[in-house]
C-alpha positions as CSV (number, residue, x, y, z in Angstrom):
1,M,0.6,17.1,-18.8
2,S,0.5,17.6,-15.1
3,N,-1.3,15.1,-12.8
4,R,-3.6,17.9,-11.8
5,R,-4.6,18.6,-15.4
6,V,-5.2,14.9,-16.0
7,R,-7.6,14.8,-13.1
8,Q,-9.4,17.9,-14.2
9,L,-9.9,16.5,-17.7
10,A,-11.1,13.2,-16.2
11,E,-13.6,15.0,-14.0
12,L,-15.0,16.7,-17.1
13,G,-15.3,13.4,-18.9
14,T,-16.9,11.6,-16.0
15,A,-19.4,14.4,-15.6
16,V,-20.4,14.1,-19.3
17,E,-20.7,10.3,-19.2
18,M,-22.8,10.4,-16.0
19,E,-25.1,12.9,-17.6
20,R,-25.4,10.6,-20.7
21,G,-25.9,7.6,-18.5
22,D,-23.1,5.7,-20.3
23,I,-21.5,3.8,-17.3
24,T,-19.2,1.7,-19.5
25,A,-17.7,4.9,-21.0
26,L,-17.4,6.3,-17.5
27,V,-15.3,3.3,-16.5
28,E,-13.1,3.7,-19.5
29,I,-12.4,7.3,-18.5
30,L,-11.5,6.2,-15.0
31,E,-9.1,3.6,-16.3
32,H,-7.6,6.0,-18.8
33,E,-7.0,8.6,-16.1
34,R,-5.2,6.0,-14.0
35,R,-3.2,4.7,-17.0
36,I,-1.7,8.2,-17.4
37,L,-1.2,8.8,-13.7
38,L,0.3,5.3,-13.2
39,A,2.7,5.2,-16.1
40,P,5.7,3.2,-15.0
41,E,8.6,4.7,-13.2
42,P,11.8,4.1,-15.2
43,D,14.8,2.4,-13.6
44,L,17.4,4.6,-11.9
45,T,19.7,6.7,-14.1
46,P,23.4,6.7,-13.3
47,E,23.0,10.2,-11.7
48,E,20.2,8.8,-9.4
49,R,22.4,5.8,-8.5
50,S,25.2,8.1,-7.5
51,L,22.8,10.2,-5.4
52,L,21.3,7.1,-3.8
53,A,24.8,5.8,-2.9
54,R,25.6,9.2,-1.3
55,L,22.3,9.0,0.6
56,R,23.1,5.6,2.0
57,S,26.5,6.7,3.1
58,V,25.0,9.7,4.9
59,N,22.4,7.5,6.6
60,E,25.1,5.1,7.7
61,S,27.1,8.0,9.2
62,L,23.9,9.2,10.9
63,G,23.4,5.9,12.5
64,R,26.9,6.2,14.2
65,A,26.6,9.9,15.1
66,T,25.6,11.1,18.5
67,P,22.0,12.5,18.4
68,E,21.8,16.3,18.4
69,S,25.6,16.7,18.0
70,A,27.0,19.1,15.5
71,S,28.0,16.3,13.2
72,A,24.4,14.8,13.3
73,V,22.9,18.2,12.5
74,G,25.3,18.6,9.5
75,L,24.5,15.1,8.3
76,L,20.7,15.7,8.5
77,K,21.2,18.8,6.4
78,Q,23.2,16.8,3.8
79,R,20.5,14.1,3.8
80,G,17.7,16.7,3.1
81,E,19.7,18.2,0.2
82,I,20.3,14.8,-1.4
83,E,16.7,13.8,-1.0
84,H,15.6,17.1,-2.6
85,E,18.1,16.6,-5.5
86,L,16.8,13.1,-6.0
87,R,13.3,14.4,-6.3
88,L,14.2,17.0,-8.9
89,V,16.2,14.5,-11.0
90,R,13.4,11.9,-10.9
91,R,10.8,14.6,-11.9
92,A,13.0,15.5,-14.9
93,N,13.5,11.9,-15.9
94,T,9.8,10.9,-15.8
95,S,8.3,13.8,-17.8
96,Q,7.8,11.5,-20.8
97,R,6.4,8.4,-19.0
98,T,3.8,6.4,-20.9
99,R,2.1,3.0,-20.6
100,E,0.6,1.0,-23.4
101,P,-2.9,-0.3,-22.6
102,T,-3.0,-3.8,-21.1
103,A,-5.6,-6.3,-22.4
104,Q,-7.8,-6.7,-19.4
105,T,-9.0,-10.1,-18.4
106,S,-12.5,-10.6,-17.2
107,A,-12.0,-10.9,-13.4
108,T,-14.3,-13.4,-11.6
109,T,-14.1,-11.1,-8.6
110,P,-16.3,-7.9,-8.9
111,A,-14.5,-4.5,-8.9
112,I,-15.8,-1.3,-7.3
113,Y,-14.4,2.0,-8.4
114,L,-14.8,4.9,-5.9
115,F,-14.5,8.5,-7.3
116,I,-15.5,11.9,-6.2
117,Q,-17.5,14.1,-8.6
118,D,-18.5,17.6,-7.4
119,D,-19.8,17.0,-3.8
120,D,-20.7,13.4,-4.2
121,L,-18.8,10.1,-3.6
122,H,-19.7,7.7,-6.3
123,A,-19.2,4.0,-6.7
124,V,-19.3,2.0,-10.0
125,V,-19.5,-1.8,-9.8
126,V,-18.0,-3.8,-12.7
127,D,-19.2,-7.4,-12.5
128,R,-19.3,-10.1,-15.2
129,G,-18.8,-7.6,-18.0
130,S,-21.5,-5.1,-16.9
131,A,-21.2,-1.8,-15.0
132,R,-23.6,-0.2,-12.6
133,L,-23.6,3.1,-10.8
134,L,-24.6,3.0,-7.2
135,E,-26.5,5.6,-5.3
136,P,-24.3,8.7,-4.6
137,M,-22.9,9.4,-1.1
138,D,-22.0,12.7,0.6
139,A,-18.3,13.1,-0.1
140,A,-17.7,15.7,2.7
141,A,-19.6,13.6,5.2
142,A,-17.6,10.6,4.2
143,R,-14.3,12.4,4.7
144,R,-15.4,13.6,8.2
145,A,-16.5,10.0,9.1
146,L,-13.1,8.6,8.0
147,G,-11.4,11.3,10.0
148,G,-13.5,10.3,12.9
149,L,-12.5,6.7,12.5
150,D,-8.8,7.7,12.6
151,V,-9.4,9.6,15.9
152,A,-11.5,6.7,17.3
153,L,-8.6,4.3,16.5
154,I,-6.3,6.5,18.6
155,A,-8.9,6.9,21.4
156,R,-9.5,3.1,21.4
157,A,-5.9,2.6,22.4
158,G,-6.9,4.2,25.6
159,G,-10.0,2.0,26.0
160,S,-12.8,4.0,24.3
161,T,-14.8,1.1,23.0
162,T,-18.1,3.0,23.0
163,R,-16.8,5.8,20.8
164,M,-15.4,3.3,18.3
165,Q,-18.7,1.4,18.0
166,R,-20.6,4.7,17.5
167,V,-18.2,6.0,14.8
168,V,-18.1,2.6,13.0
169,A,-22.0,2.5,12.9
170,G,-22.1,6.1,11.6
171,T,-19.6,5.4,8.9
172,R,-21.4,2.2,7.8
173,Q,-24.6,4.3,7.4
174,L,-22.9,7.0,5.3
175,L,-21.3,4.4,3.1
176,A,-24.3,2.1,3.0
177,P,-24.6,1.9,-0.8
178,V,-21.1,0.6,-1.3
179,I,-21.0,-1.6,1.9
180,D,-24.3,-3.2,0.9
181,E,-22.8,-3.9,-2.5
182,I,-19.6,-5.3,-1.1
183,E,-21.6,-7.7,1.2
184,R,-23.4,-9.2,-1.8
185,H,-20.1,-10.8,-2.8
186,P,-17.6,-13.2,-1.3
187,A,-14.7,-10.9,-2.2
188,V,-14.2,-7.5,-3.9
189,I,-11.4,-5.6,-5.8
190,L,-11.5,-2.0,-4.5
191,I,-10.2,0.8,-6.7
192,P,-10.2,3.9,-4.5
193,D,-10.4,7.6,-5.4
194,P,-6.8,8.9,-5.2
195,T,-7.9,11.8,-3.0
196,L,-10.0,9.9,-0.5
197,G,-7.5,8.2,1.7
198,H,-7.5,4.7,3.0
199,I,-10.8,3.2,4.4
200,P,-10.2,0.6,7.2
201,W,-12.7,-1.7,5.6
202,T,-12.3,-4.6,8.1
203,L,-14.0,-2.3,10.7
204,L,-17.0,-2.0,8.4
205,T,-17.4,-5.4,6.7
206,E,-16.2,-9.0,7.0
207,V,-15.8,-9.4,3.2
208,P,-12.1,-9.7,2.0
209,I,-11.1,-6.7,0.0
210,T,-8.0,-6.3,-2.2
211,H,-6.9,-2.8,-3.3
212,A,-5.7,-1.8,-6.7
213,S,-4.7,1.4,-8.4
214,S,-6.8,0.4,-11.4
215,M,-8.3,-2.7,-13.0
216,E,-5.5,-2.7,-15.5
217,Q,-2.9,-2.7,-12.6
218,W,-4.8,-5.6,-10.9
219,T,-4.9,-7.5,-14.2
220,R,-1.1,-7.1,-14.5
221,S,-0.6,-8.4,-11.0
222,A,-2.9,-11.3,-11.6
223,A,-0.9,-12.2,-14.8
224,I,2.2,-12.7,-12.6
225,P,2.4,-16.5,-11.8
226,T,2.3,-17.5,-8.2
227,A,5.8,-18.4,-7.2
228,T,6.5,-22.1,-6.3
229,S,10.0,-22.3,-4.9
230,G,8.8,-21.5,-1.4
231,E,11.9,-19.5,-0.3
232,T,11.1,-17.0,2.3
233,T,13.1,-14.2,4.0
234,I,12.1,-12.5,7.3
235,V,13.6,-9.1,8.1
236,G,13.8,-7.8,11.6
237,G,14.6,-4.1,11.8
238,P,16.6,-2.3,14.5
239,G,15.2,-0.4,17.5
240,L,12.0,-2.3,17.6
241,E,11.5,-4.8,20.4
242,Y,8.4,-6.5,18.9
243,G,10.1,-6.5,15.5
244,H,12.6,-9.0,16.8
245,I,9.8,-11.0,18.6
246,E,7.8,-11.0,15.4
247,A,10.7,-12.2,13.3
248,T,11.5,-15.0,15.8
249,R,7.9,-16.1,16.0
250,L,7.4,-16.2,12.2
251,A,10.6,-18.2,11.8
252,E,8.9,-21.0,13.8
253,V,5.8,-20.7,11.6
254,L,7.6,-20.5,8.2
255,E,10.0,-23.4,8.5
256,G,13.2,-23.0,6.6
257,A,12.9,-19.2,6.2
258,M,16.0,-17.1,6.1
259,V,16.1,-14.6,9.0
260,L,17.9,-11.3,8.6
261,D,17.9,-9.8,12.1
262,G,20.2,-7.5,14.0
263,D,23.4,-6.6,12.1
264,D,22.4,-9.0,9.3
265,A,19.4,-6.8,8.3
266,T,21.4,-4.6,5.9
267,A,20.1,-3.0,2.7
268,Q,22.4,-5.2,0.6
269,N,21.4,-8.4,2.2
270,V,17.7,-7.5,1.8
271,L,18.2,-6.5,-1.9
272,D,20.1,-9.8,-2.5
273,A,17.1,-11.7,-0.9
274,F,14.8,-9.8,-3.3
275,G,16.5,-11.6,-6.2
276,R,15.8,-15.1,-4.9
277,A,12.9,-15.2,-2.3
278,D,9.3,-15.8,-3.2
279,L,8.1,-13.9,-0.1
280,V,9.8,-11.3,2.0
281,H,8.4,-10.2,5.4
282,F,9.5,-6.9,7.0
283,A,9.1,-6.5,10.7
284,T,10.6,-3.0,11.0
285,H,10.0,0.7,11.6
286,G,8.5,2.4,8.6
287,R,7.7,5.9,7.4
288,F,5.9,7.5,4.5
289,R,7.0,10.8,3.0
290,A,4.1,12.6,1.3
291,D,6.4,15.4,0.2
292,N,8.8,12.9,-1.5
293,P,7.3,9.4,-1.7
294,L,10.3,7.7,-3.1
295,V,12.3,8.4,0.1
296,S,9.6,6.6,2.1
297,A,11.4,3.8,3.8
298,V,11.7,0.9,6.2
299,D,14.6,1.0,8.7
300,L,17.4,-1.5,8.5
301,A,20.6,-2.1,10.4
302,D,22.6,0.2,8.2
303,G,19.9,2.8,7.6
304,P,16.7,3.2,5.6
305,L,15.8,1.1,2.6
306,T,13.8,3.5,0.5
307,F,11.3,3.2,-2.3
308,F,14.1,4.5,-4.5
309,D,16.0,1.3,-3.8
310,L,13.1,-0.6,-5.4
311,L,13.9,1.1,-8.6
312,S,17.5,-0.2,-8.4
313,V,16.5,-3.9,-8.6
314,G,15.5,-5.9,-11.7
315,S,12.8,-7.8,-9.9
316,V,11.1,-8.1,-6.5
317,P,9.6,-11.0,-4.6
318,N,6.3,-12.5,-5.7
319,R,4.8,-11.5,-2.3
320,I,5.9,-8.9,0.2
321,V,4.6,-8.1,3.7
322,F,5.4,-4.7,5.3
323,S,4.6,-5.1,9.0
324,A,5.7,-1.5,9.5
325,C,4.0,1.8,10.1
326,D,2.6,3.9,7.2
327,V,4.4,2.5,4.2
328,G,1.1,1.5,2.6
329,R,-0.2,5.0,2.9
330,S,-1.2,6.3,-0.6
331,A,-0.1,3.0,-2.1
332,T,-2.6,3.2,-5.0
333,Q,-2.5,7.0,-5.6
334,S,0.3,7.4,-8.2
335,S,3.2,5.8,-10.0
336,L,5.3,6.6,-6.9
337,G,3.0,4.4,-4.7
338,L,3.9,0.9,-3.7
339,A,1.2,-0.7,-5.9
340,A,2.6,0.6,-9.1
341,L,6.3,0.3,-8.1
342,L,6.0,-3.3,-7.0
343,T,3.6,-4.6,-9.7
344,D,5.8,-3.2,-12.5
345,R,8.7,-5.2,-11.0
346,G,7.0,-8.5,-10.7
347,C,5.2,-8.5,-7.3
348,R,1.9,-10.3,-7.4
349,G,0.6,-9.0,-4.1
350,F,1.6,-7.3,-0.9
351,V,0.3,-6.3,2.5
352,A,1.1,-3.1,4.2
353,S,-0.1,-0.8,7.0
354,T,-1.7,2.4,5.9
355,G,-1.2,4.1,9.3
356,P,0.5,3.7,12.7
357,A,0.9,0.0,13.5
358,N,0.6,-1.4,17.0
359,D,3.8,-3.4,17.1
360,E,2.7,-5.8,19.8
361,A,-0.6,-6.6,18.0
362,A,1.2,-7.0,14.7
363,V,3.0,-10.0,16.1
364,E,-0.3,-11.9,16.6
365,L,-1.8,-10.6,13.4
366,M,1.1,-11.7,11.3
367,D,1.3,-15.1,12.9
368,R,-2.4,-15.6,12.1
369,F,-2.0,-14.2,8.6
370,H,0.9,-16.4,7.6
371,R,-0.8,-19.5,8.9
372,R,-3.7,-18.8,6.7
373,L,-1.4,-18.3,3.7
374,L,0.2,-21.7,4.4
375,D,-3.3,-23.1,4.3
376,G,-3.8,-21.8,0.8
377,D,-5.7,-18.5,1.3
378,D,-4.9,-15.5,-1.0
379,M,-3.4,-12.5,0.8
380,A,-6.7,-10.6,1.1
381,T,-8.6,-13.5,2.6
382,A,-5.7,-14.4,4.9
383,L,-5.4,-10.8,6.2
384,T,-9.1,-10.3,6.6
385,T,-9.5,-13.6,8.6
386,A,-6.6,-12.6,10.9
387,Q,-8.1,-9.1,11.3
388,L,-11.6,-10.3,12.2
389,A,-10.2,-12.5,14.9
390,M,-8.6,-9.5,16.6
391,R,-10.6,-6.3,15.6
392,S,-12.9,-6.2,18.7
393,R,-9.9,-6.0,21.1
394,E,-7.4,-4.3,18.7
395,P,-9.2,-2.4,16.0
396,S,-6.0,-0.8,14.7
397,V,-5.2,-4.1,12.8
398,A,-7.8,-2.8,10.3
399,L,-5.1,-0.3,9.1
400,F,-3.4,-3.2,7.3
401,A,-4.5,-3.7,3.7
402,A,-3.9,-6.2,0.9
403,F,-2.9,-5.0,-2.6
404,G,-2.8,-6.7,-5.9
405,A,-3.9,-10.3,-6.8
406,G,-1.9,-11.8,-4.0
């Protein structure tokens, strides 16, 4: 069954349960929809491994080629063809994906589901075993407001403080039912509507928020024990001045961390680190590919490390930080998003930017964040504390988000 058909059936089911007023059944439908959409991605097949090896070889050659030369143009064409073939093979290999239901624990932190039904944005609160439906919000107005926030973040880079304040105030008003609910609690698990896009919550509230694809996915991440060996790896990507500065600064904060910078920041070295480190921090360029999410990547010395590479490893670190543009975009929307890919492979929590990151500001943000982690905060609390210290002068830090139990 296609994802589109799954969503259509879920919309019918939620409409029926809302009419009946059975909010518990409504939550069950939302979870069942996500269970189907988030069925685990299988490991790479031999054919995919062969294609991925070819892709790495082409990317390495591209790194050595003269930009805009005939050879570079030819290599770019080859890369596009391999990426397209990978997408087709993956689609064929995942047609029968399933996930058995996970026994959900009763989280002490309340969860808020956001979903769009007809023209309304709805929020359901699940707290201490009970479920409540909040007052509906205008979905179209919410989308416009979030778009306005994106524009204001760009304008703020040029100094437009007044516009930012006005847009934030308007967005808070539109989302008042859910923001008022969030601010009743010390922390919240947020399960967003897959079609809504990321909301930079730290511009709207001071409450720590962790994101999850579903309550079941959060439960699975919470069941992963917090790692205790303490081994950390810091990765500094190429062509990024502040990436090197960030890696060097964090090496002073995280004593004893292994630093992979310059020519040492290769895909193989990073994947080797995945097998032994409790925490891996990327300070790199990043990109998200909406047309082919599994070729979304962070840049390393020998070319991109793609989401496909995550499928080639047996396990991943307990915690991962992506201080890189865009790689957290759509992280909770499907089985191809980072939330599902990483949780299924043993990651308890991660932090990533859902949009363009300000490289210079990221150095300070990540310094503050890791110091809070060392003090014992979970990832959502550490990130929020760091963001709140900076948001008035650099609101783009609100684009970073925490995912999973952390």
